C-alpha positions, -999 to +999 in steps of 0.1 A: -046+320+553-067+351+548-073+366+583-106+381+575-136+359+581-162+360+554-197+349+564-215+332+536-251+319+533-246+283+520-274+264+502-264+227+499-291+221+472-307+190+459-295+160+439-258+162+436-258+195+454-247+183+489-219+162+475-203+190+454-209+216+481-190+194+507-162+190+482-160+227+475-161+238+511-133+213+520-111+229+493-118+264+505-110+255+541-078+238+531-068+269+511-073+291+541-101+311+526-116+316+561-152+312+550-178+308+577-207+289+562-242+294+575-266+269+561-299+280+546-328+258+536-339+262+500-351+239+473-371+207+469-376+200+506-389+235+512-412+234+481-427+201+492-434+215+526-460+238+509-438+268+503-443+276+466-412+300+466-388+272+477-371+293+504-377+297+541-382+330+559-351+323+580-330+319+549-339+355+538-327+367+572-294+349+569-289+362+533-296+398+542-272+395+571-243+379+553-247+395+518-230+366+501-247+333+489-229+301+477-256+279+462-256+244+449-282+233+422-317+228+435-346+207+422-379+224+414-408+199+416-429+196+385-463+212+384-484+227+411-473+263+403-438+261+419-419+293+412-383+293+400-361+298+431-333+313+409-356+339+395-371+347+429-336+352+444-323+373+415-353+396+414-360+399+451-323+407+459-317+429+429-291+407+414-290+425+381-259+410+366-254+374+357-217+369+350-205+336+333-169+332+324-164+304+299-130+288+293-118+259+273-095+235+290-082+216+261-069+189+258-080+179+293-116+187+285-127+178+250-135+209+228-130+221+193-120+256+206-088+254+225-080+287+242-116+299+243-120+326+269-153+345+269-173+362+296-211+365+292-227+394+311-264+388+311-291+412+324-308+393+352-341+410+362-363+420+333-370+413+297-394+384+290-383+369+323-405+394+341-430+366+334-460+389+327-483+368+305-520+369+297-544+350+275-563+378+258-586+359+234-594+322+226-565+322+201-539+346+214-517+347+245-490+374+251-458+378+271-447+413+279-410+422+271-400+448+296-368+466+290-360+496+312-334+524+309-322+518+345-318+481+338-299+487+306-276+513+321-267+490+351-259+459+330-240+477+302-219+497+326-212+466+346-199+449+315-175+478+307-164+480+344-158+443+345-137+445+313-117+474+328-112+456+361-101+423+347-080+435+318-105+427+290-101+444+257-135+443+240-172+444+248-198+431+223-235+440+226-260+414+212-295+426+204-324+422+179-332+459+173-337+454+136-371+440+147-377+452+183-367+488+176-380+502+209-370+475+235-338+462+220-333+496+205-331+511+240-306+485+250-284+492+220-286+530+224-276+528+260-247+505+250-235+531+225-238+559+251-219+541+278-193+527+254-182+562+245-171+566+282-146+538+278-125+548+248-097+523+257-121+493+254-131+482+219-169+480+215-191+466+188-227+452+184-242+423+166-277+410+159-283+382+183-290+354+157-258+359+137-239+368+169-249+334+185-239+316+153-205+334+151-199+327+188-205+290+182-182+290+152-154+314+163-154+321+200-119+334+198-134+366+183-152+375+215-140+387+249-169+401+269-205+399+256-233+419+272-270+412+264-305+410+278-320+382+299-333+357+273-305+361+248-280+358+276-295+327+289-293+310+255-258+321+245-242+314+278-252+278+275-240+277+239-207+291+250-204+266+279-213+237+257-188+245+229-161+250+256-164+214+265-189+210+293-217+229+310-207+211+342-174+230+344-187+266+345-196+287+375-216+319+375-220+350+396-252+370+402-243+404+413-263+431+429-254+464+446-257+449+481-258+411+477-241+386+454-249+349+447-225+324+433-235+290+418-228+264+392-247+267+360-257+230+357-287+213+373-291+191+403-286+158+382-308+136+405-300+106+383-264+105+396-271+118+431-255+096+458-232+078+434-202+099+444-193+106+407-205+142+404-180+168+392-177+197+417-158+219+392-187+242+383-194+250+420-157+253+427-153+278+399-183+298+413-165+298+447-134+312+430-155+340+416-169+345+451-134+348+466-125+374+440-157+393+447-149+397+484-113+407+477-096+374+484-080+372+450-048+355+461-068+326+476-090+325+445-059+322+423-044+295+445-076+274+444-081+279+406-045+270+399-047+239+420-078+229+401-061+235+368-031+215+379-054+186+388-069+186+353-034+186+338-024+157+359-052+136+344-073+132+376-109+135+362-144+128+372-163+105+348-181+132+329-149+145+313-131+112+310-110+107+278-091+075+273-060+091+259-059+119+285-073+107+318-049+092+341-075+081+367-112+084+370-119+097+406-149+103+428-162+136+439-144+134+472-112+121+457-111+149+432-114+174+460-086+157+479-062+159+449-071+196+444-062+201+481-028+183+475-021+207+446-027+239+465+003+261+459+010+245+425+005+262+391-005+246+358+022+242+332+002+241+300-032+258+308-031+295+315-023+305+351-050+323+370-039+358+379-070+375+394-047+391+420-032+413+392-065+429+384-085+457+400-117+439+408-136+468+423-167+476+402-188+506+411-223+512+395-236+548+400-272+554+410-296+559+382-305+595+374-337+600+355-337+627+328-371+644+326-387+643+292-418+659+278-445+632+273-474+639+249-504+616+243-510+610+205-536+583+204-544+548+215-541+512+203-573+494+212-571+456+211-604+439+203-615+403+205-635+398+173-643+364+158-646+375+122-618+370+096-625+399+071-605+430+082-626+452+060-658+444+079-645+454+113-625+482+097-655+498+080-676+495+112-649+511+133-642+538+107-679+548+109-679+552+147-684+589+156-664+593+188-653+627+200-630+636+171-611+604+171-607+583+140-594+548+130-559+550+115-553+513+109-559+478+120-532+452+124-534+415+132-503+399+148-485+431+139-493+431+102-515+459+088-547+445+074-568+477+071-569+498+051-551+483+021-544+450+037-536+417+018-564+391+017-537+364+021-527+376+056-540+351+081-560+368+109-567+355+144-594+369+168-570+396+181-572+430+164-550+460+172-570+491+162-551+524+162-571+555+169-557+591+165-570+626+165-594+633+136-571+660+123-539+639+123-524+635+088-521+599+077-510+606+041-473+613+033-453+622+064-469+608+096-481+637+118-500+629+150-519+656+169-521+656+207-551+638+222-569+645+255-572+613+276-609+620+281-614+613+244-598+579+248-622+571+277-651+582+256-639+561+227-637+530+248-672+536+262-685+540+227-668+508+215-684+489+244-718+504+236-714+491+200-708+456+213-670+453+208-650+435+235-620+456+244-593+433+259-564+458+262-553+493+254-519+509+249-516+546+248-494+561+221-469+587+233-440+608+221-411+617+244-393+650+236-409+650+202-398+614+193-424+588+185-424+561+212-445+534+196-439+510+167-456+512+134-475+483+120-458+461+094-468+477+062-480+509+078 
């Protein structure tokens, strides 16, 4: 038994949540983990009480006191503007790293990729999951993709620190910076900067679409993968599915002060109360929790007992195989057999050896490097119902406004004026780029600095001319480097 008591905020969840949580806590108690569980109220019951966030104020107090959360899956009621509890917890608590180890357990869990052992490290706080959306015109809605240097530095460094702590050999970055050159470009550049600080760990990068395809086809070629929020959400489920079962995987959500551990599957209300749920995902999350708080020997004992149970053929119904399964057992029976196997090690599956690693991971505070920021122009987004880019383009080109001129117009990112293609389909959402009148637009692109007052005057002039301005984006350079994208065809 570990003599140190670890106080944990425990959310029993909805659907199958209470069943698998009871099973998991029984195993931890039998293993001598010395976990003191303090229940918190979250999920469906809280939502339906009128709390749109799904979490009680008292739960926040317990979380901030204990610093560790073990959470079963919850149900978010449909409609009525209920917010995702997972997103709320991750962002509110600064849980910047979502860590999902994915292993194959062949032949005991059916898979085409025996020996698969991949860890997905997913950025957890920003990207499109910031959820900043607007309808700007009748035809067009937008979602802002926010990528920050502090966010990139934290998650990339965490991936390399994790690899170093747990004896991993390679970190792969997955991005789409051939298209999103600024947002994904920042993530990729930070990856290359930080990778240089870990010369003993192999590093490489892949475009996310081919990377996801190669992961699905040959997971043996990957070790640790680091990526942004949306991509990580997608590829972690791909990885779990090809490993054999989403229901087997646990995950960690790591912040600087607080960490949350959970299964990656849902609350499965269709089987709730039937006593057939597989507690393995939550149990594997609990193993990660034990490792995180320094109880690696207990973590190994629990994981090895679980692996031994799989080898013995005691399986819940979701992973049943006629040729492999010795007996289909209930949730509670499965937990009891794992408890009986505490102290045993698997004979065919790899033995868990977390205690051999150095699990301490330290992320330094972000230090901002000051850069010279210069305003070069403005993109003015206009709601205009016409379809001929040359009509709006000629009108805007003729506007006399304080030494600013129209450089180009794009529609859905494609340049349509000047020299646009008549075949390009146009919506009612026009990006109109204005720059200083003396900026060169032929040959090499040269932008002259612009006073902000000129932009204000331009917007006033456009309004006077009857144009509906729905959004503006200032165009900057930082330390002499252009910090905005060109239009396709510009």
